[in-house]
Phi, psi and omega in degrees: 000138182267138184249173175301324178298323177296320179297315179298315185304315183272345191293315189301307182294320183289328179294329177298329178272358178081015183225155172256156178288165177299322179296320179294317180293325176298315179301316180294320178295317178299319179294321183296325184255002179304132179085358178259103186297335183283350183244145176222130178273127181247117184258020185300328181289332177284330181276343184286134177282145178076198181296144180236124182243147176305319179305312181299318179296317180292326175299315179296315180297319180297319179296323180287320187269338183095168187287335186268342182287131177287139175234131176244126175261113179269133176213155179286158180300324180295318178293324182296327182300335178256013188302321182293346177268356179293164175292117176056056183299321180293324178290327176302316182289340174284341182260338186205163167276155170255131173242111184265115184273125180245131175282155178301136176078357178289124173269101186279118179267116181242126179297155184303318182295325178289320177300316179296319180295319183287322191314308181286351184253355187291134170237157188253353179212155179298331180299328179295332181296335180286349184279345181208156181282346184193171169106354183247159176237125178240131173264120186241119174286140182244184185335146180286352175271130178277079183263135173224151179300321180298314181293325177294316178300321179295318177304310182297317180298330179273003179082014180264158184272137174269018182306141182076354177257342181222154173299147181305323181296325179287319177300318179298320178295315181299312181292317182296327182262358180066033183286150176065014180270000000 
């Protein structure tokens, strides 16, 4: 288990580069979902030696869950715009559905090749995802607050509070370790 001291230990040098280590981000994610029975933090990509690809993780999850269990890979609209450049994107969709999270007011620019790729796979509601274990793309609008990690880091760096934008446990970790200052 990673502690606040672990977050502090790696934080200073990485903050100079504007980034947190994977371990620090793991601690924040664990704090964010603590007490939420519907969520489980899976750190297999951090434990994997060498390069780690989403495809490899989904192969492992599919083997654990079986062929009939639905898997949804959630990603932000910004990450989705580069999806076709990912390692084995077509194979990823054979293993999971994609749920592309869109912030309010985001004008999502999608290249023509990605639009063509999505069209036969597009579904219009989360209920459609239950019809198959993988293979569909759903665009899902999220919270009415236009929250981004970048804006939260900027707030903290300016000495302002990210209260109501993050779980209290995550705010405590950020403040306790002096992150993003």
